[in-house]
N, C-alpha and C positions, 0 to 999 in steps of 0.2 A: 403575342400567341405564346401558350405554355405547354411544354411537354412534360406528361405526368411518368416519372417511371415507377412502377411498382413490384415488388419481389416478393412473393409468399413465400416464408421459408417454413420448417417445420416448427419453430418457436415464436419467433417474430415476423411481423409483414413491415417491409422497409418501403418509405415512400420519398421521392425526390421530385421535387419541382425546378424544372429550368426555364426560366423566362426567355423572351426573344431577346434581352440584352446580356444574355449568358449568365444572369446571376444563380444562385442555387438556393434553395430551401429545403430542409430534410424534416423527417419525421420517423418514429417507429412506434408500432402497436404490435400487441399480441396476437398472434395469429388463431384461428378457428377452423375446424374442419370442412372443407366443402368449397373453398374459393377465397375470394377476398372478404376479410371481416368486415361487419359493419362499420366497425372503427374506421377502417380504412377508408371507404366511401365517403364517412363523416369528414375525415381530414381532408380529403378532396374539395367535400362541398365548402367547408370552412374557407379554404384556398380561393374558392370562387373560380367556376369553370363556367367556358363559352363555347359555340359552336367552332370557334377555330382552334382549341385546344384539341390537344391528342392525348391518350393515353396508351403507353406501352407495358406490356404485362409479361412477366416471367412466370411461368404456370408448371408447376408438377404433376398437371392432372395425368400427362401421358406417362410419366415415369412410374406414378404410383399404382397405375390401372395395370402396367407389365408386372411390377413387383407384388402387386395383391391378387392378380390375374381377375381383375373387376371389370374386364370387359365382356361384349356381349358374344353371343353365341355365332363362329364364323366358320363358312364353309369353303373349302379350298377346292378349287379345279384346276387338275394336271393332266400332263400326258399321260395317259393307260401304261401302266408299269412301272410309273416312279411316285406311286402314291405312298412310299413311305420315306421320302428324301427327307423331311422332317426330323424322322427318328433316327436314320442311319446317319446323319450329320455329314462329318468327315472320317468316321469310325475311329474315332480318338478317344480317349477316356477321359472322364471329367476330373479326375485325380489319377495320376501315372501307378501309385502304389497303393492307392485304395480301391479294392475290387468292390467293395460294396456301395462305392459313390457314384450316383447317376447323375445324367444330365438334366438341365430343368424340362421338364415337359414343354411341348410347343404349345400354341394359344389355342388349338382346336382338337378335339378327339379325332383319333383316327377313323372312326365311323364316320365323321364329317368330313372327308376327303372324296373327291368324286373322280375317279380317272375317266380321261375323254379320248376317245379311239380317232386319234389324228396323229399327225407326227411331222415336222418340220425339220430338214437337216441343215448341214452347216451350209448346204449351197441352193437347196431348191426343197420344194414339198417332197415328202414321201409319201405320206398319207393324207389325201384330203378330207376335210372337217365338212360332213356332209349334213344336210338341213335335217335330215333324220337322227341324226346324233346330236346335233343342237337341241333338239325339241326333246330327248331322253334326257338330256344333262339338265335342261332347266327345269322339268318336270321333277327330278331328283332334288333337286335344290329347293324348288316353293315346298317340297313335301317336309323339308326340313326346318322350314321356318325359321331363316336365319337371321341375325342383326346386321349380318356384313357378309360379303362374299369377294373371297381373294382367287385370281387368274393367274397361274405362272405354268406356263408351257415353254417345251423345249424349245430354243433357238428364236424365241419370240423378241429378241434383243436385233435378230436380224432380219427378221419377218414377222411384224404384230397382226398380219391380218386374222390368224385365227383366234387371237385374244380378241381382238375387236368386234368379231363376230359374237363371240360368246358373250361379251360385255352387253353389247347391244340386245341381244337375246334377253338376257337375265333381266337387264332393266328395264325392259318391256313389262316382263312378267312380276317383276317387283319394284315399281317405280319408286318406293319410301325406301329402300334397301341400298346403302352405298355399296359401291364395286369398284376393287382396286384391281388393275392389271400390271403387271410386273412391266410392259412395254413402256408404261406412264411413270410408273413408281422408279424403277432402277433398270434399266435399258442396257445391262452389261451382262458379261458371262459370269460364270460360277453358279451354278445352280441351285447349289444350296442357300448360298448366301442371298440370292436374288429371291428365291421363294420365301426364306424367313423374313426377308424385308417387307415384300409384299404381305404376308400373311399378318405381320404386326400393323401395317399399315391400314388393313382393313379391319383388325380387331380393333384399334382405336379410335376410327373415324367417329362412331354413333357417340362414343363419350366425349370425345373432342368438339364435335359440332353442338353435342347438347351443353355442355361446358361454355362455347363461345357465344351461344345464343343468348344463353343467362346474362354473360358479360354484356352482351350489346344492348340487353333491354335494361338493366341496371345504368348503363353508361348513357343512353338515350334519356333516361328520366332525369340526367344531370347535364343535358345539352353538349355531351360530348359525341362526336360523331363520328370521330375516328378513332377506333380502338385497333393496336397493331400488337402482334406476337411475336415474343424472341423466339427464335429457332436456334437448333444446335450448332450451326454454322458462325454464329456470332452476328448476324443480322436479322433484321424484324420483316415478318410477313403480314399482310393483311389478313382480316379476318377469313374471305373468302379462300385466300391462298392458304390460309391455315388447315382451312377444312379438308384441303384434299393434299394437305402433307402432314398429317398427324403424328406419323413416324419421326418427323422432322423437329417436333417438340421435345423428343426424349430427354434432352440435356438442356432444356430451356433456360432455366434459372442461373446454373453456374456459368453459362456462355455470358452472361451479362456480367459477370464480375472482371471475368479477363477481360471484355471490352472496355470496362471501367478503369482497370488497372494499366491497360494499355494508354488510354487518353490521358490518364493523369501523368505516369510515367513520361510521356512524351514531353509535357511541358516543364519536366525536369531535365529533360536531355538525356534520358535514358532509355534504351531501345533492346536490351537485353536481358529479359527478366525471367525470373521463377517466380511464380504465384501461389499463394496459399490462402484461400478463402474458408475461414474456420468460425461456422455457424453454430446455430444451438444443436442439431442433429447430425452433421457432419461435418468432414474436412474436402475440399475440392482441391486439387493442386495442378497447375497446367505451366506451359511454356512459351515465351514469348521471343522471336528471334528476329533480327533487323526491324523490329516494331511493328511484326505481325503474328498473331497467333498462330501456333504451330497446327495445321491441320490434318485431320486422320480421316480418310475413308471409310474404314471398318472400325466396328466397336461390337459393344454387345450391353444390354441393360437386361439385368436380372437374368442374366445367361442365355438370352435371345439375340443371336446376331444381327446386326443393325448396319448394312452397308450403305449408309448414306455419309456425306461429307459433314465432319463436326470437329469443333475446336476440342484439341487433345485435351481429356479432364480425366484423371485418377480420383475417384473418390473413395475416401475411407471413413467408418464409424466412429470419428473422434471430434466431436462437437462439443461445445459447453454444455449439453444436458447429455451427453454421452454417460452412461450408468457404470460407476466402477463395482466390481465383485470379485471374489476369490473363487478359483476354480477347485476341482477334486483333489489337486497336487499342491494346493495351498499357494498359487502365483496368485498375484494381484494382477487383475485384468479390467480393462475400461472399453465399454461399446462392445458389438456394435448397437445394442439396445439402446434407446434414448428416453430419458424421462418426458420429452415434447414441451409442446405449449401448457398443456393440462395434463398432471398436474405440474409438472416441471421439475426443477431442481428442489432441495429439500427447502433450501433457503429463500425460495420465493415465497413460502408461507400459503400456497395455495393448495395443500394436503398431501403433497411429495413427501417420500421417507428415506428414498433411495440417493444415496452419495454419488454426486456427479463431479464433472471436472470444475464446473463454475462452484460447486460447495467448496471444492480443494482449493480453489482461487480464494476464496473467502476465508478460509482457515488459515492460509500463507499470508493474509493480509495484502493479496494483490487487489482485491476489489474493495471497495469502501462500502459499506452496510448504508451509509446515509446520502450516496450517489445512486439517483435513481436510474432504472435501465430502460423501462418504456413504458409509458401509460402511468408514470408515477410509482413505479413498482420498485419498492427498496425492498433490500436485502436483509433477511434476519440471520445473523451470526449465530446464534445460540442453536438454531434449526441446523446449521449447516456443520457446526462442529458435532451434534449429537450424531447426524448421519454418517459423518466420515470416522467419527469413534467406533460407530457398530462394525465397519469396516474393518477399520485398524484391529478391534479385538479378535476379529476371525482371523487376520493375518498375522496377529502377534506382532502388532506395532504400534507406535505411539501414535497419536491422531496427526502431530505435527509430518512424522516420517511418512505416515500414511497418504497423506494430502502431497507430499511431494513424490513419492511413488505413482500416485494417479498423474499428476502432470509429467512424469518422466515415460511413462508408459503410453500417455497421448502423443507426447513428443516424437517418440519412436515410432508410431503410427504414420505421422505426418511426414516424419523422413524418409519413410519408405516409398510414400507415395511421391515426393518430390524426386527420390533417385529416379524412379520408375519412369518418370516423364523427362529427365534429364540424362543421367549416366548410362540407364538402357537403350537410350538412342543417340548415341554418342557426343553428348553435350555435357562439357565440363561446369559443373555448378558454381565454381570457384571464379570463374569470369563472368558469372551473372550477377545481377541485384537480385535480393528476394522481396517482393511486396507483399506485406501480410496485412489482410483485410478482413473483414467480416466482425462481429459482436466480439468474438474471442481471439481473433488471430494476432493482431497487435500485442497481446499478453505474451505470445510465445515467438517472437519474431527473433529476437536476440538468440533463443536456446536454439531455433532452427537453423539459424544462420552460422552458429556455431558448429553444429552437428554436422553441417556441410562444409567446412572450413572456408566460409563465404566472409569477405570484409565488411560489406555494406548491406542493408537492409532500408525499406522504404516503408513507413506507414502514412499512407496518403491522406488527405483531408478528406472527411465524411468517410472514413474507413468502414465504421459500421454499419453504412448504407451504400457502400461502393456499387455492389450488383443493381441496385434500384438505379444508382447514378448511369452504371452502364447502359441500361435499359435507355433510359431517357436520352442518350447520347448516341445510341448504336444506329448505322447505317440500315437503310431499307436494303436488302439482299435477296436476290434469286440464283440459284444454281441449277444450270440444265447440263445433262451429260448424254453422251453418243458414243457407241461402240465402234472401234475402229480397226484393232488386231490386226495390224500389218507390219513389217519391218519399214524402219524409216527410208531405208535406201530402195526400197521397191514400191512405197507410195507416191502415187503422182501429187505435185504440190496443189495441182487444180482440184482434185479430188478431196485432199484434207481442206482445202480453201472452201469447197462447197459444204462439208460438214460444219464446220465454223460457223459459214453464214448465215445456214439453215439455224441453229442454235440461236444465234444472235437476233435474227428476226424475232423466234420466240420470246427472248429475254426481254427486248424493245417492248413487245406487247404487254407481257406481265409486269413491266416495271419502265415506264416512258421516262425520258431524261434519265436515264441512268448510264454511268460510266461502265463501259465492257472490258473485260479482261480474258484472256485465253490460257487455258493450262490443259496441261497434258499428263496423262498417268501413262509413264514408262519402266520397262525393265530390259535386263538383258534376257536373250532367249534361254528358256529354260528357267527362268527364276519362276518362283513362286508367289512374289509379293511386287508390287509396283510402288515408284516414288512420283509424287506430283511436283511438275517442274513448269516454270513459266513459258508458254509457247508464243511469246510475242515475237519471236525470231523466226517463225515460220519453221516449215519443214528442216530448212539446213542447220535451225540453230537449237531445234530440240535436243538432240544427241548430244551436241556439247554442252547443254543444260543439264542434261540428264547426270553425266560423267562428272562434272562438279558437285552435284548435289551427292550423288553416290558417295564420292570421295569425302564429302564433309561429313555425311551420316554413318559411314561404315569405315574411313580409314582408307579405303582404296578404290580404284577404278581403272577399267581395262579400256584403254582408247581405241584399240584395234579391235574390240567386239562390236558387232552391229547392235541397235538398239529397237527394240519392238515397242510401238506406240500401241497401247493396248484400248485407252478410250482418251476421249476429249472433252473438256468442260468448258462451259462458259459462265462466268461470273458477273452479275449485272449489279452495280451497286450505286446506291444513292445517298450522300452524305448526309449524317444527322445533324442534329443541333450543336452549336458550339457552346464551351461552356468558359466561364471567367472565375480562375481562383485566385482570389487575392487576399491577401493575410491583413489586417489591420495594424498600424505603425506603432500604437502605444502598449503599453504592458512591460512585463518584466525583460530583462536582458541576460541575466544569468542565474543558473538553479545550481547549487551544488550544497552536499551537506544535509540534503533534506530527504526524508523516506518518501514525500508524495509532493505534487504540485499540480494546478489548474492548467490543463494543457490551453485553453480558451484564453487566457489570461497572459501567454508568452508571444510577443511580439517576434517577427521574422529577425533570422539571425541570432535568437537565443539559443543558448547551449545548456543542457542539462547532462549530468554526470551520474551514471549509474554507480551503485543499485539504487533505483526508485522508481517510482509510479505515475505517471502523468494521467491525469482524470479529464476525458473529453466528454464531449457532449453525447457522441454515439459509440465509445468505447474506451476501453482502458489501455495505455501504453506502459508495458513494463521493460523498463531498462535495467539489463542485468550487469553486473559487476564487470569492468574493463570494458565497458560499453558507454557510447556518449550520443545523446541526440541533440542535432541541429533542425531549428526551425525555419523551414524553407518559406519563401514569399507568397508560395501557394497555400499555405498553411500544411504542407506536408511536415512529417518529423524523418530526418534522414539518420538514421543509425549506422555507426561506424565505431570500429575497435578502438578504444582510446589509447 
């Protein structure tokens, strides 16, 4: 049995095959718009697929739909009087000192919001939803001919009956139109975030469903009967589960990279990590503490709030294909616009003329034009020099200094992202180990570590395709949430246990033979945010776990204050495939006084002293001056200050 991890990026599509014995095979092809490129399917066919194999896919279809607003027409049903909640937001400004800056518009037009004459209060029904009102609302929905319908009523997380009645009626009238109810999508308080998340879920479902159907059709012709999709929380979903959790795919691809970094670092006995995944279009920063990716319950994609559990990821437009340019003030800038896969950086020779980070790396001699990147794609040094020279002339710099400046600007952008996931959350990066991967990440590992005053960095084996490796070994995972909103001292243990048991029954139905863990979202009374803690100790242990986490995160805790349990979560997880990372014993042992070497020819224990460059099959490792790299038995290169 083989698990295929396939990660479609903006420039390249990475493919990893993990066999039942743990052995790993990798591949990289150029991406094409619209999903898996034909060359990726050809790579799977050349490996040989059977009905026992599975395909785990990291997709950007949901992310791109939100960024490009390419979903279908969505109608929102909400309690009358609250039709403007998505436009009022939280009455904060998009930019504090820029009065002309607007928030991104919601996914539906204001005219497609229908107010429903009903009202559920905090404790009981205030205004009953009548059959006549249901008929009126359904008629309005039908007249708009939507592609999807979202339903978010007041206090439906306490009493979902009105949402259930509306959902059933709309489904009867429009059986082919997906309906997303907030009681199913996000049964928690905070009206704005709940409504926004439900609206995004409905907006994405038609597009995601169509994409997954095409994926299944392609897979079935190749005897692949199991297709799974990476979710933002670092686990995988079946196709049926993904259809009803479309919003959970918003950070599908980057989450695979974090999982790959976690698995590989664990084999090196490192469990406190900062990760940077630098691909062709962007760079994704994340953090792993105690061997577990740092979770986050709130976030946004394209400015649209999504209150769904996901791996903490900070994305910046600093990839290998990010375009360098000079602004009106004469300053050198990089990104966020990318040259993408077509035409790509100028050095690809595919028609691109704009200078990118990759072109700068060619000018600086980091990348070897004779070393193919993917699909036997070789680099043209003359085209790279020509593109960088045009930017250099505009910035009044030499081509070499301009290339160095492009690298410095890209480095600064990634450092800011790494600080946001660490320093801004009370995590000292100096005590962490940096894991740099992606096609371009290993070139920047030492520079990033220097900027953050970190003493160690790791370039994992198969660094250029690590996201695909993470997909192949990622566990299946389902997360379910229920609202509690009570102080721990007043909440009866039997009531809390009943809520957990109900969630666990649902989790086992969705994912049989899974290991289940309990979590709780807690806060001090009056706080506007929650911290998720382990609830394994039950009602008595939750406050203590919260105090400890609050102390770790914010540097202080008040053991005398009560603790509110706002909501509880159940996480069902089933372990993915194991991998066997082994290094061949032969090869060179010492590398020094050289400008570059073949990384694949180095044996375990080999030491490379910078400044120099290591050329690997799927990436290039840049070892800066005052740094040295040691090849681990797994094939990882452990970089340390010399």
